[in-house]
TORPA-4810 file (N, C-alpha, C, O; in nm, 3 decimals):
<nodes>
NODE_1_11.603_10.015_8.170_11.637_9.972_8.306_11.730_10.075_8.369_11.851_10.053_8.379_X
NODE_2_11.672_10.187_8.410_11.751_10.297_8.462_11.800_10.274_8.603_11.901_10.332_8.643_X
NODE_3_11.730_10.192_8.680_11.772_10.163_8.816_11.793_10.013_8.832_11.742_9.933_8.754_X
NODE_4_11.869_9.979_8.936_11.903_9.838_8.957_11.779_9.754_8.986_11.695_9.792_9.067_X
NODE_5_11.769_9.642_8.918_11.663_9.545_8.942_11.724_9.426_9.015_11.826_9.372_8.972_X
NODE_6_11.661_9.385_9.123_11.708_9.271_9.201_11.600_9.164_9.198_11.490_9.184_9.250_X
NODE_7_11.633_9.050_9.136_11.535_8.944_9.114_11.568_8.823_9.201_11.681_8.773_9.198_X
NODE_8_11.472_8.777_9.278_11.488_8.653_9.354_11.402_8.544_9.292_11.286_8.566_9.258_X
NODE_9_11.463_8.425_9.276_11.389_8.305_9.236_11.383_8.215_9.358_11.487_8.177_9.412_X
NODE_10_11.262_8.180_9.402_11.249_8.113_9.531_11.143_8.005_9.533_11.047_8.007_9.457_X
NODE_11_11.163_7.911_9.623_11.064_7.813_9.666_11.121_7.746_9.791_11.243_7.729_9.801_X
NODE_12_11.038_7.709_9.883_11.085_7.640_10.003_11.121_7.495_9.973_11.183_7.428_10.055_X
NODE_13_11.082_7.448_9.855_11.111_7.312_9.809_11.224_7.315_9.706_11.222_7.398_9.615_X
NODE_14_11.321_7.225_9.720_11.429_7.217_9.624_11.393_7.135_9.502_11.288_7.070_9.500_X
NODE_15_11.479_7.138_9.401_11.459_7.056_9.282_11.351_7.102_9.187_11.300_7.022_9.108_X
NODE_16_11.316_7.230_9.194_11.207_7.280_9.109_11.257_7.358_8.987_11.178_7.393_8.900_X
NODE_17_11.389_7.385_8.981_11.446_7.452_8.866_11.484_7.596_8.887_11.517_7.665_8.790_X
NODE_18_11.481_7.646_9.010_11.513_7.788_9.031_11.660_7.819_9.005_11.692_7.926_8.953_X
NODE_19_11.750_7.727_9.041_11.893_7.751_9.013_11.920_7.748_8.863_12.001_7.825_8.813_X
NODE_20_11.852_7.658_8.792_11.869_7.651_8.646_11.821_7.780_8.581_11.888_7.834_8.493_X
NODE_21_11.705_7.828_8.624_11.653_7.954_8.569_11.747_8.069_8.603_11.773_8.155_8.518_X
NODE_22_11.798_8.073_8.726_11.891_8.179_8.765_12.012_8.182_8.673_12.051_8.289_8.626_X
NODE_23_12.070_8.066_8.647_12.188_8.057_8.560_12.154_8.097_8.417_12.231_8.168_8.352_X
NODE_24_12.041_8.051_8.366_12.003_8.081_8.228_11.976_8.229_8.207_12.018_8.287_8.107_X
NODE_25_11.905_8.291_8.301_11.877_8.435_8.288_12.007_8.514_8.294_12.023_8.611_8.220_X
NODE_26_12.099_8.474_8.382_12.229_8.541_8.390_12.306_8.529_8.258_12.366_8.626_8.211_X
NODE_27_12.303_8.409_8.197_12.368_8.388_8.067_12.307_8.481_7.962_12.379_8.552_7.890_X
NODE_28_12.176_8.479_7.954_12.103_8.558_7.854_12.139_8.705_7.866_12.168_8.769_7.765_X
NODE_29_12.136_8.759_7.987_12.162_8.902_8.008_12.305_8.939_7.971_12.328_9.040_7.906_X
NODE_30_12.401_8.856_8.014_12.541_8.890_7.988_12.572_8.887_7.839_12.654_8.966_7.792_X
NODE_31_12.509_8.796_7.765_12.531_8.789_7.621_12.465_8.907_7.548_12.490_8.930_7.429_X
NODE_32_12.380_8.980_7.618_12.316_9.098_7.561_12.369_9.225_7.626_12.304_9.330_7.625_X
NODE_33_12.488_9.212_7.682_12.564_9.327_7.734_12.494_9.400_7.849_12.506_9.522_7.862_X
NODE_34_12.420_9.324_7.930_12.359_9.381_8.051_12.449_9.344_8.169_12.475_9.226_8.194_X
NODE_35_12.497_9.445_8.241_12.586_9.421_8.355_12.508_9.350_8.465_12.416_9.407_8.525_X
NODE_36_12.545_9.224_8.492_12.464_9.134_8.576_12.548_9.072_8.687_12.666_9.041_8.667_X
NODE_37_12.488_9.055_8.802_12.548_8.985_8.914_12.455_8.873_8.957_12.337_8.896_8.980_X
NODE_38_12.508_8.752_8.968_12.433_8.639_9.023_12.492_8.603_9.158_12.613_8.583_9.170_X
NODE_39_12.408_8.595_9.260_12.452_8.557_9.395_12.381_8.430_9.436_12.258_8.423_9.431_X
NODE_40_12.456_8.330_9.477_12.396_8.210_9.534_12.380_8.231_9.685_12.479_8.240_9.757_X
NODE_41_12.256_8.238_9.730_12.227_8.248_9.873_12.190_8.108_9.923_12.115_8.092_10.019_X
NODE_42_12.243_8.009_9.856_12.218_7.867_9.883_12.353_7.798_9.897_12.437_7.808_9.807_X
NODE_43_12.374_7.729_10.008_12.504_7.666_10.032_12.538_7.558_9.929_12.654_7.520_9.915_X
NODE_44_12.438_7.507_9.855_12.467_7.410_9.749_12.538_7.476_9.630_12.612_7.410_9.558_X
NODE_45_12.515_7.605_9.611_12.584_7.686_9.509_12.576_7.624_9.369_12.675_7.618_9.297_X
NODE_46_12.457_7.578_9.332_12.443_7.514_9.201_12.455_7.612_9.085_12.526_7.584_8.989_X
NODE_47_12.387_7.725_9.093_12.386_7.816_8.978_12.525_7.869_8.944_12.558_7.876_8.826_X
NODE_48_12.610_7.908_9.041_12.746_7.948_9.004_12.825_7.833_8.940_12.900_7.854_8.845_X
NODE_49_12.807_7.712_8.992_12.876_7.595_8.936_12.836_7.574_8.791_12.919_7.539_8.708_X
NODE_50_12.708_7.595_8.760_12.659_7.576_8.625_12.707_7.687_8.531_12.691_7.677_8.409_X
NODE_51_12.765_7.793_8.589_12.827_7.899_8.509_12.979_7.886_8.509_13.050_7.975_8.461_X
NODE_52_13.030_7.775_8.564_13.173_7.749_8.563_13.247_7.799_8.685_13.370_7.794_8.688_X
NODE_53_13.174_7.849_8.787_13.237_7.901_8.908_13.209_7.805_9.024_13.095_7.794_9.070_X
NODE_54_13.312_7.736_9.070_13.296_7.642_9.180_13.304_7.717_9.314_13.351_7.831_9.321_X
NODE_55_13.257_7.650_9.420_13.253_7.716_9.551_13.380_7.693_9.632_13.376_7.697_9.755_X
NODE_56_13.492_7.667_9.565_13.619_7.650_9.637_13.727_7.736_9.572_13.846_7.704_9.578_X
NODE_57_13.684_7.846_9.511_13.776_7.928_9.434_13.801_8.064_9.499_13.829_8.161_9.428_X
NODE_58_13.793_8.074_9.630_13.821_8.201_9.695_13.704_8.253_9.775_13.630_8.176_9.836_X
NODE_59_13.687_8.385_9.774_13.583_8.450_9.853_13.444_8.408_9.804_13.425_8.369_9.689_X
NODE_60_13.347_8.418_9.896_13.212_8.371_9.864_13.110_8.448_9.946_13.144_8.538_10.022_X
NODE_61_12.984_8.410_9.928_12.874_8.480_9.993_12.892_8.490_10.145_12.864_8.594_10.204_X
NODE_62_12.939_8.383_10.206_12.954_8.383_10.352_13.045_8.495_10.400_13.028_8.545_10.512_X
NODE_63_13.142_8.536_10.317_13.237_8.639_10.359_13.174_8.778_10.365_13.231_8.868_10.427_X
NODE_64_13.060_8.796_10.303_12.987_8.922_10.320_12.945_8.940_10.466_12.935_9.052_10.515_X
NODE_65_12.920_8.827_10.533_12.877_8.829_10.673_12.995_8.807_10.767_13.019_8.886_10.858_X
NODE_66_13.069_8.697_10.745_13.175_8.657_10.839_13.285_8.762_10.847_13.333_8.793_10.956_X
NODE_67_13.327_8.817_10.732_13.434_8.917_10.730_13.382_9.058_10.702_13.460_9.153_10.694_X
NODE_68_13.252_9.072_10.689_13.189_9.201_10.657_13.251_9.264_10.533_13.273_9.385_10.529_X
NODE_69_13.279_9.182_10.431_13.333_9.232_10.306_13.221_9.292_10.221_13.103_9.270_10.246_X
NODE_70_13.261_9.368_10.121_13.165_9.427_10.029_13.150_9.337_9.906_13.231_9.247_9.884_X
NODE_71_13.046_9.363_9.827_13.019_9.283_9.709_13.142_9.275_9.618_13.177_9.167_9.570_X
NODE_72_13.206_9.387_9.594_13.320_9.392_9.502_13.436_9.305_9.548_13.521_9.267_9.467_X
NODE_73_13.441_9.274_9.678_13.551_9.195_9.733_13.534_9.045_9.711_13.630_8.969_9.726_X
NODE_74_13.413_9.001_9.677_13.387_8.857_9.673_13.337_8.808_9.537_13.304_8.690_9.523_X
NODE_75_13.330_8.896_9.438_13.278_8.854_9.307_13.382_8.776_9.227_13.502_8.796_9.243_X
NODE_76_13.333_8.687_9.143_13.413_8.609_9.048_13.363_8.642_8.908_13.246_8.616_8.879_X
NODE_77_13.446_8.698_8.821_13.400_8.731_8.686_13.383_8.607_8.599_13.469_8.519_8.596_X
NODE_78_13.272_8.601_8.528_13.247_8.496_8.429_13.282_8.548_8.290_13.348_8.479_8.212_X
NODE_79_13.238_8.669_8.261_13.275_8.739_8.139_13.265_8.888_8.166_13.247_8.930_8.281_X
NODE_80_13.278_8.969_8.063_13.281_9.114_8.081_13.156_9.168_8.149_13.161_9.268_8.219_X
NODE_81_13.043_9.101_8.127_12.915_9.154_8.176_12.854_9.071_8.290_12.746_9.106_8.338_X
NODE_82_12.918_8.965_8.332_12.860_8.879_8.434_12.960_8.849_8.545_13.069_8.798_8.519_X
NODE_83_12.921_8.881_8.667_12.994_8.842_8.788_12.908_8.748_8.870_12.785_8.753_8.863_X
NODE_84_12.974_8.662_8.947_12.903_8.562_9.026_12.963_8.559_9.167_13.084_8.574_9.185_X
NODE_85_12.878_8.541_9.265_12.922_8.517_9.403_12.874_8.377_9.442_12.754_8.356_9.459_X
NODE_86_12.968_8.281_9.456_12.929_8.145_9.494_12.903_8.135_9.644_12.915_8.233_9.717_X
NODE_87_12.867_8.017_9.687_12.839_7.990_9.828_12.897_7.853_9.861_12.948_7.784_9.773_X
NODE_88_12.890_7.814_9.987_12.937_7.682_10.029_12.876_7.651_10.164_12.788_7.723_10.212_X
NODE_89_12.922_7.544_10.226_12.872_7.506_10.359_12.901_7.615_10.461_12.836_7.621_10.566_X
NODE_90_12.999_7.703_10.432_13.027_7.815_10.522_12.908_7.911_10.531_12.898_7.991_10.623_X
NODE_91_12.819_7.901_10.434_12.699_7.983_10.440_12.615_7.953_10.563_12.544_8.041_10.612_X
NODE_92_12.622_7.830_10.613_12.549_7.795_10.735_12.608_7.866_10.856_12.535_7.907_10.946_X
NODE_93_12.741_7.882_10.858_12.806_7.959_10.965_12.764_8.105_10.957_12.739_8.170_11.059_X
NODE_94_12.757_8.156_10.835_12.714_8.295_10.817_12.573_8.318_10.871_12.544_8.423_10.927_X
NODE_95_12.486_8.218_10.853_12.349_8.229_10.905_12.351_8.246_11.057_12.275_8.326_11.111_X
NODE_96_12.437_8.171_11.126_12.445_8.180_11.272_12.494_8.317_11.316_12.442_8.375_11.411_X
NODE_97_12.594_8.370_11.246_12.646_8.503_11.278_12.541_8.609_11.249_12.522_8.703_11.327_X
NODE_98_12.473_8.593_11.137_12.370_8.687_11.097_12.259_8.696_11.201_12.203_8.803_11.224_X
NODE_99_12.228_8.583_11.264_12.120_8.580_11.363_12.147_8.672_11.482_12.053_8.717_11.548_X
NODE_100_12.274_8.700_11.510_12.308_8.785_11.624_12.328_8.930_11.590_12.363_9.010_11.677_X
NODE_101_12.307_8.966_11.464_12.330_9.104_11.420_12.202_9.186_11.426_12.092_9.133_11.409_X
NODE_102_12.217_9.316_11.449_12.103_9.407_11.441_12.073_9.438_11.295_12.165_9.440_11.212_X
NODE_103_11.946_9.461_11.263_11.904_9.485_11.124_11.955_9.377_11.029_11.990_9.404_10.915_X
NODE_104_11.959_9.254_11.080_12.019_9.144_11.006_11.948_9.113_10.874_12.011_9.066_10.780_X
NODE_105_11.819_9.139_10.868_11.745_9.106_10.746_11.779_9.197_10.629_11.746_9.165_10.515_X
NODE_106_11.844_9.311_10.655_11.868_9.409_10.550_12.015_9.419_10.509_12.052_9.510_10.434_X
NODE_107_12.099_9.327_10.556_12.242_9.334_10.526_12.268_9.329_10.376_12.343_9.412_10.324_X
NODE_108_12.209_9.236_10.307_12.234_9.221_10.164_12.183_9.343_10.087_12.249_9.388_9.993_X
NODE_109_12.069_9.396_10.125_12.015_9.514_10.059_12.110_9.632_10.072_12.131_9.705_9.976_X
NODE_110_12.167_9.650_10.191_12.260_9.761_10.212_12.384_9.746_10.124_12.433_9.845_10.068_X
NODE_111_12.435_9.625_10.113_12.557_9.604_10.035_12.531_9.619_9.885_12.616_9.671_9.812_X
NODE_112_12.416_9.574_9.839_12.385_9.586_9.696_12.366_9.731_9.653_12.392_9.766_9.538_X
NODE_113_12.320_9.816_9.744_12.300_9.957_9.711_12.430_10.026_9.671_12.428_10.130_9.605_X
NODE_114_12.542_9.969_9.712_12.674_10.028_9.682_12.727_9.985_9.545_12.835_10.027_9.505_X
NODE_115_12.652_9.901_9.474_12.700_9.847_9.346_12.627_9.913_9.229_12.525_9.980_9.247_X
NODE_116_12.681_9.894_9.108_12.620_9.955_8.990_12.574_9.853_8.886_12.565_9.884_8.768_X
NODE_117_12.544_9.731_8.931_12.490_9.631_8.839_12.351_9.672_8.793_12.273_9.729_8.869_X
NODE_118_12.322_9.643_8.666_12.187_9.671_8.616_12.087_9.571_8.671_11.977_9.609_8.712_X
NODE_119_12.126_9.444_8.672_12.038_9.339_8.724_12.116_9.248_8.817_12.228_9.206_8.786_X
NODE_120_12.057_9.219_8.932_12.113_9.124_9.029_12.015_9.008_9.041_11.895_9.028_9.059_X
NODE_121_12.067_8.886_9.031_11.986_8.765_9.042_12.022_8.694_9.171_12.139_8.663_9.193_X
NODE_122_11.924_8.667_9.255_11.946_8.600_9.382_11.884_8.461_9.376_11.763_8.446_9.364_X
NODE_123_11.969_8.360_9.386_11.925_8.220_9.385_11.929_8.171_9.529_12.036_8.147_9.584_X
NODE_124_11.811_8.155_9.590_11.806_8.129_9.734_11.790_7.981_9.766_11.752_7.900_9.681_X
NODE_125_11.821_7.947_9.890_11.810_7.810_9.938_11.663_7.768_9.950_11.576_7.854_9.965_X
NODE_126_11.636_7.638_9.943_11.499_7.590_9.966_11.467_7.590_10.115_11.448_7.485_10.176_X
NODE_127_11.460_7.710_10.172_11.433_7.725_10.315_11.379_7.865_10.337_11.372_7.946_10.244_X
NODE_128_11.340_7.894_10.460_11.296_8.029_10.494_11.388_8.086_10.602_11.343_8.154_10.694_X
NODE_129_11.518_8.056_10.589_11.618_8.103_10.685_11.650_8.250_10.659_11.590_8.313_10.572_X
NODE_130_11.746_8.304_10.736_11.778_8.446_10.728_11.835_8.486_10.592_11.812_8.597_10.544_X
NODE_131_11.909_8.395_10.529_11.961_8.426_10.397_11.849_8.451_10.298_11.856_8.545_10.219_X
NODE_132_11.747_8.367_10.302_11.631_8.383_10.214_11.557_8.513_10.245_11.516_8.585_10.155_X
NODE_133_11.541_8.542_10.375_11.476_8.668_10.414_11.555_8.788_10.364_11.495_8.885_10.318_X
NODE_134_11.688_8.782_10.372_11.773_8.888_10.319_11.749_8.908_10.170_11.737_9.022_10.123_X
NODE_135_11.742_8.798_10.096_11.721_8.806_9.952_11.585_8.868_9.920_11.574_8.955_9.834_X
NODE_136_11.482_8.823_9.990_11.348_8.874_9.966_11.342_9.025_9.993_11.282_9.100_9.916_X
NODE_137_11.404_9.068_10.100_11.400_9.209_10.137_11.489_9.295_10.047_11.468_9.416_10.036_X
NODE_138_11.587_9.234_9.983_11.672_9.308_9.890_11.609_9.318_9.752_11.655_9.397_9.668_X
NODE_139_11.505_9.241_9.727_11.450_9.224_9.592_11.357_9.337_9.551_11.281_9.391_9.632_X
NODE_140_11.365_9.371_9.424_11.262_9.456_9.363_11.155_9.370_9.295_11.043_9.416_9.272_X
NODE_141_11.192_9.244_9.264_11.100_9.152_9.199_11.123_9.011_9.252_11.237_8.968_9.269_X
NODE_142_11.014_8.939_9.278_11.022_8.804_9.332_10.944_8.710_9.241_10.825_8.728_9.216_X
NODE_143_11.014_8.607_9.192_10.950_8.503_9.112_10.953_8.373_9.192_11.059_8.331_9.239_X
NODE_144_10.839_8.311_9.207_10.832_8.182_9.274_10.833_8.073_9.167_10.762_8.081_9.066_X
NODE_145_10.914_7.971_9.190_10.934_7.864_9.092_10.884_7.734_9.151_10.913_7.702_9.266_X
NODE_146_10.808_7.657_9.073_10.750_7.535_9.126_10.728_7.432_9.015_10.742_7.461_8.897_X
NODE_147_10.692_7.313_9.058_10.639_7.210_8.969_10.492_7.191_9.006_10.449_7.232_9.114_X
NODE_148_10.417_7.130_8.917_10.276_7.105_8.948_10.261_6.972_9.021_10.204_6.876_8.970_X
NODE_149_10.315_6.969_9.144_10.299_6.852_9.231_10.294_6.902_9.375_10.341_7.012_9.405_X
NODE_150_10.238_6.820_9.464_10.199_6.867_9.596_10.313_6.924_9.678_10.298_7.031_9.736_X
NODE_151_10.427_6.855_9.685_10.537_6.902_9.769_10.587_7.039_9.724_10.612_7.126_9.806_X
NODE_152_10.600_7.057_9.593_10.646_7.186_9.540_10.546_7.297_9.568_10.584_7.409_9.601_X
NODE_153_10.417_7.265_9.556_10.314_7.366_9.580_10.302_7.399_9.728_10.266_7.511_9.764_X
NODE_154_10.332_7.303_9.814_10.338_7.335_9.958_10.453_7.431_9.984_10.440_7.525_10.064_X
NODE_155_10.566_7.408_9.917_10.678_7.500_9.929_10.643_7.639_9.880_10.685_7.739_9.938_X
NODE_156_10.566_7.644_9.772_10.520_7.771_9.717_10.434_7.846_9.820_10.450_7.966_9.839_X
NODE_157_10.345_7.773_9.885_10.259_7.833_9.987_10.340_7.881_10.107_10.310_7.986_10.164_X
NODE_158_10.443_7.804_10.145_10.525_7.841_10.260_10.603_7.970_10.234_10.606_8.059_10.319_X
NODE_159_10.665_7.979_10.117_10.743_8.100_10.087_10.651_8.220_10.069_10.688_8.332_10.103_X
NODE_160_10.531_8.197_10.016_10.432_8.306_10.006_10.393_8.357_10.144_10.378_8.477_10.165_X
NODE_161_10.376_8.264_10.237_10.342_8.303_10.375_10.454_8.382_10.440_10.429_8.476_10.515_X
NODE_162_10.579_8.344_10.410_10.694_8.417_10.465_10.697_8.559_10.412_10.724_8.653_10.488_X
NODE_163_10.668_8.577_10.285_10.663_8.711_10.226_10.555_8.794_10.295_10.578_8.911_10.327_X
NODE_164_10.439_8.734_10.317_10.330_8.805_10.385_10.367_8.837_10.530_10.330_8.943_10.581_X
NODE_165_10.438_8.746_10.595_10.481_8.769_10.734_10.575_8.889_10.742_10.563_8.972_10.832_X
NODE_166_10.668_8.899_10.648_10.760_9.013_10.646_10.685_9.143_10.623_10.718_9.246_10.681_X
NODE_167_10.584_9.138_10.537_10.503_9.257_10.512_10.426_9.299_10.639_10.415_9.417_10.670_X
NODE_168_10.374_9.200_10.710_10.300_9.230_10.833_10.388_9.292_10.939_10.340_9.364_11.026_X
NODE_169_10.518_9.264_10.933_10.614_9.325_11.025_10.662_9.460_10.974_10.759_9.516_11.025_X
NODE_170_10.594_9.510_10.873_10.620_9.643_10.816_10.761_9.657_10.760_10.822_9.763_10.767_X
NODE_171_10.811_9.547_10.704_10.939_9.550_10.636_10.916_9.575_10.487_10.811_9.538_10.434_X
NODE_172_11.013_9.636_10.417_10.994_9.672_10.275_11.005_9.552_10.183_11.115_9.515_10.142_X
NODE_173_10.892_9.491_10.152_10.892_9.368_10.072_10.819_9.392_9.940_10.710_9.449_9.937_X
NODE_174_10.882_9.348_9.831_10.818_9.357_9.700_10.704_9.256_9.691_10.704_9.155_9.761_X
NODE_175_10.609_9.284_9.605_10.503_9.187_9.577_10.559_9.075_9.490_10.663_9.091_9.424_X
NODE_176_10.491_8.961_9.489_10.530_8.852_9.401_10.506_8.896_9.256_10.396_8.939_9.220_X
NODE_177_10.610_8.885_9.174_10.603_8.932_9.036_10.545_8.827_8.943_10.473_8.860_8.849_X
NODE_178_10.576_8.700_8.970_10.528_8.596_8.882_10.553_8.457_8.938_10.634_8.439_9.028_X
NODE_179_10.482_8.360_8.882_10.495_8.219_8.919_10.539_8.142_8.794_10.476_8.151_8.689_X
NODE_180_10.648_8.067_8.808_10.698_7.986_8.697_10.676_7.840_8.731_10.729_7.789_8.830_X
NODE_181_10.596_7.772_8.650_10.561_7.632_8.674_10.633_7.544_8.572_10.585_7.524_8.461_X
NODE_182_10.748_7.494_8.611_10.830_7.417_8.518_10.770_7.281_8.485_10.699_7.221_8.565_X
NODE_183_10.801_7.234_8.363_10.757_7.103_8.312_10.606_7.089_8.310_10.553_6.978_8.324_X
NODE_184_10.536_7.201_8.294_10.389_7.198_8.294_10.336_7.106_8.183_10.233_7.041_8.201_X
NODE_185_10.406_7.102_8.070_10.360_7.018_7.959_10.348_6.871_7.998_10.263_6.799_7.947_X
NODE_186_10.434_6.827_8.090_10.428_6.688_8.138_10.321_6.673_8.246_10.242_6.578_8.244_X
NODE_187_10.318_6.769_8.340_10.226_6.760_8.453_10.080_6.761_8.409_9.998_6.692_8.469_X
NODE_188_10.048_6.838_8.306_9.909_6.852_8.263_9.856_6.730_8.189_9.740_6.728_8.148_X
NODE_189_9.939_6.628_8.173_9.891_6.503_8.114_9.807_6.423_8.212_9.733_6.333_8.173_X
NODE_190_9.818_6.457_8.341_9.744_6.382_8.444_9.632_6.468_8.501_9.637_6.591_8.498_X
NODE_191_9.531_6.401_8.554_9.422_6.471_8.620_9.470_6.546_8.742_9.421_6.655_8.772_X
NODE_192_9.567_6.488_8.814_9.622_6.554_8.933_9.691_6.684_8.894_9.675_6.786_8.962_X
NODE_193_9.768_6.681_8.786_9.836_6.801_8.741_9.739_6.911_8.703_9.761_7.028_8.735_X
NODE_194_9.630_6.874_8.635_9.529_6.972_8.598_9.463_7.032_8.721_9.432_7.151_8.723_X
NODE_195_9.441_6.950_8.823_9.381_6.999_8.947_9.476_7.096_9.017_9.433_7.199_9.070_X
NODE_196_9.606_7.064_9.016_9.706_7.152_9.076_9.711_7.286_9.003_9.722_7.391_9.066_X
NODE_197_9.702_7.282_8.871_9.704_7.406_8.793_9.584_7.494_8.827_9.599_7.615_8.841_X
NODE_198_9.469_7.435_8.839_9.349_7.511_8.877_9.368_7.577_9.013_9.326_7.691_9.033_X
NODE_199_9.430_7.505_9.107_9.452_7.560_9.241_9.549_7.678_9.235_9.525_7.781_9.300_X
NODE_200_9.657_7.664_9.158_9.755_7.773_9.146_9.691_7.896_9.082_9.710_8.007_9.130_X
NODE_201_9.617_7.875_8.975_9.553_7.988_8.907_9.451_8.057_8.996_9.431_8.178_8.987_X
NODE_202_9.386_7.980_9.082_9.289_8.038_9.175_9.359_8.120_9.284_9.314_8.228_9.320_X
NODE_203_9.471_8.068_9.337_9.541_8.134_9.448_9.635_8.244_9.403_9.665_8.335_9.480_X
NODE_204_9.683_8.236_9.278_9.780_8.334_9.227_9.730_8.390_9.094_9.799_8.382_8.992_X
NODE_205_9.613_8.445_9.097_9.545_8.492_8.977_9.631_8.593_8.900_9.673_8.695_8.954_X
NODE_206_9.655_8.562_8.772_9.728_8.653_8.685_9.879_8.650_8.699_9.948_8.723_8.628_X
NODE_207_9.932_8.568_8.789_10.075_8.567_8.814_10.151_8.457_8.740_10.273_8.464_8.727_X
NODE_208_10.080_8.356_8.691_10.147_8.242_8.627_10.198_8.282_8.489_10.122_8.330_8.405_X
NODE_209_10.328_8.262_8.466_10.387_8.293_8.337_10.345_8.190_8.232_10.319_8.074_8.264_X
NODE_210_10.338_8.234_8.107_10.304_8.143_7.998_10.419_8.047_7.969_10.396_7.933_7.930_X
NODE_211_10.542_8.093_7.988_10.660_8.013_7.957_10.717_7.947_8.081_10.698_7.995_8.193_X
NODE_212_10.786_7.836_8.061_10.846_7.759_8.170_10.954_7.669_8.111_10.961_7.651_7.989_X
NODE_213_11.037_7.613_8.198_11.145_7.526_8.150_11.091_7.390_8.109_11.013_7.327_8.181_X
NODE_214_11.134_7.346_7.992_11.108_7.210_7.946_11.229_7.123_7.977_11.341_7.174_7.984_X
NODE_215_11.208_6.997_7.996_11.321_6.906_8.013_11.397_6.894_7.882_11.338_6.878_7.776_X
NODE_216_11.530_6.903_7.890_11.611_6.895_7.770_11.750_6.845_7.806_11.811_6.897_7.900_X
NODE_217_11.801_6.748_7.735_11.931_6.688_7.768_12.045_6.787_7.745_12.145_6.782_7.817_X
NODE_218_12.032_6.876_7.647_12.137_6.976_7.625_12.150_7.069_7.745_12.261_7.104_7.785_X
NODE_219_12.038_7.108_7.803_12.039_7.194_7.921_12.106_7.122_8.038_12.187_7.181_8.109_X
NODE_220_12.071_6.996_8.057_12.131_6.916_8.165_12.282_6.905_8.146_12.358_6.923_8.242_X
NODE_221_12.325_6.876_8.025_12.468_6.857_7.999_12.547_6.988_8.010_12.658_6.990_8.062_X
NODE_222_12.488_7.096_7.960_12.556_7.225_7.968_12.578_7.267_8.113_12.685_7.316_8.148_X
NODE_223_12.476_7.247_8.196_12.489_7.278_8.339_12.598_7.192_8.403_12.680_7.242_8.480_X
NODE_224_12.598_7.064_8.372_12.696_6.972_8.430_12.839_7.012_8.393_12.931_6.993_8.473_X
NODE_225_12.858_7.066_8.273_12.990_7.105_8.226_13.028_7.248_8.267_13.143_7.289_8.248_X
NODE_226_12.933_7.322_8.322_12.960_7.462_8.356_12.977_7.549_8.233_13.055_7.644_8.234_X
NODE_227_12.902_7.516_8.126_12.910_7.590_8.001_12.780_7.664_7.973_12.673_7.622_8.017_X
NODE_228_12.789_7.775_7.900_12.669_7.843_7.854_12.598_7.752_7.755_12.661_7.684_7.674_X
NODE_229_12.465_7.751_7.763_12.385_7.667_7.674_12.414_7.697_7.528_12.426_7.605_7.447_X
NODE_230_12.427_7.826_7.492_12.451_7.865_7.353_12.587_7.816_7.303_12.605_7.795_7.183_X
NODE_231_12.682_7.799_7.395_12.814_7.749_7.358_12.815_7.597_7.347_12.880_7.540_7.259_X
NODE_232_12.743_7.532_7.436_12.741_7.386_7.439_12.680_7.329_7.311_12.735_7.237_7.250_X
NODE_233_12.566_7.384_7.271_12.502_7.339_7.147_12.423_7.455_7.087_12.308_7.478_7.125_X
NODE_234_12.483_7.530_6.994_12.417_7.648_6.937_12.286_7.617_6.865_12.205_7.707_6.842_X
NODE_235_12.264_7.491_6.830_12.139_7.453_6.761_12.034_7.391_6.854_11.931_7.343_6.808_X
NODE_236_12.061_7.393_6.984_11.971_7.326_7.078_11.833_7.392_7.082_11.820_7.515_7.082_X
NODE_237_11.730_7.308_7.086_11.594_7.359_7.103_11.575_7.426_7.238_11.486_7.509_7.255_X
NODE_238_11.659_7.390_7.335_11.649_7.450_7.469_11.678_7.599_7.467_11.633_7.671_7.556_X
NODE_239_11.751_7.647_7.367_11.783_7.789_7.359_11.657_7.871_7.337_11.636_7.973_7.403_X
NODE_240_11.571_7.827_7.245_11.445_7.898_7.220_11.358_7.896_7.345_11.297_7.998_7.379_X
NODE_241_11.352_7.783_7.412_11.274_7.771_7.535_11.326_7.868_7.641_11.248_7.941_7.702_X
NODE_242_11.458_7.869_7.664_11.517_7.955_7.766_11.501_8.103_7.729_11.479_8.187_7.817_X
NODE_243_11.513_8.135_7.601_11.500_8.273_7.556_11.358_8.324_7.578_11.338_8.436_7.624_X
NODE_244_11.260_8.243_7.544_11.120_8.282_7.563_11.088_8.306_7.710_11.021_8.403_7.745_X
NODE_245_11.137_8.216_7.795_11.113_8.232_7.939_11.182_8.357_7.991_11.122_8.434_8.065_X
NODE_246_11.308_8.379_7.953_11.381_8.496_8.000_11.315_8.625_7.954_11.303_8.720_8.031_X
NODE_247_11.272_8.629_7.828_11.204_8.748_7.778_11.077_8.780_7.856_11.048_8.896_7.885_X
NODE_248_11.002_8.676_7.890_10.878_8.699_7.966_10.910_8.748_8.108_10.840_8.833_8.162_X
NODE_249_11.016_8.693_8.168_11.060_8.741_8.299_11.095_8.889_8.291_11.051_8.969_8.374_X
NODE_250_11.175_8.926_8.193_11.218_9.066_8.179_11.103_9.159_8.150_11.105_9.275_8.192_X
NODE_251_11.002_9.112_8.078_10.885_9.195_8.050_10.809_9.234_8.175_10.737_9.334_8.177_X
NODE_252_10.826_9.155_8.281_10.754_9.182_8.405_10.833_9.274_8.500_10.782_9.311_8.607_X
NODE_253_10.952_9.310_8.464_11.032_9.397_8.551_10.990_9.542_8.540_11.047_9.628_8.607_X
</nodes>
């Protein structure tokens, strides 16, 4: 990984597991001594919270816009190899300010170019607002995260359309790197789930990852406590699941 990789996990629908994946990949990388930055471009700021960084502890994503600060001014260290930038409701104010700026879609990309992180993870809001557009345009790799159910797949189609729209406007947009379909083992028990899978494979040929998040109580509890999964329960089956998914994500970079 000689150059910085910027990964966005996205869907226009919330509750599909993109914040969980963002936090898990950040954990995995930092424990393997990869200099990593996680940015929440979502005012809910779930992924930083699940890494122990709350959105009331100082500077945050909104200050990149509101105060025109640099990345180094707003990071919160989690450990030697992982920094996090949380978000809050102030992110909505930042969106309004961003709307009046020139070259507003490229602000985040410009600021990230000044940093030396090996991997940057962008956890975006379930929307197609300017923050999400900034993340997409800053990305070298885009992973769409979904469940095998209609609302999530509509969100998948919406964010895919947004990516295509940005490309049509001749903006520098990466191709979709992969599709992560969480809880597939449960969804495929039904005929509807199987039909949804066929539709995804038809529309996103070759992009669906083999691995995905399984439901696990250890993962839920570790996130709630703001602890690394490996620290919360070193024997958890969720560790193997998260490791396999993270490895497959990294193989596509």
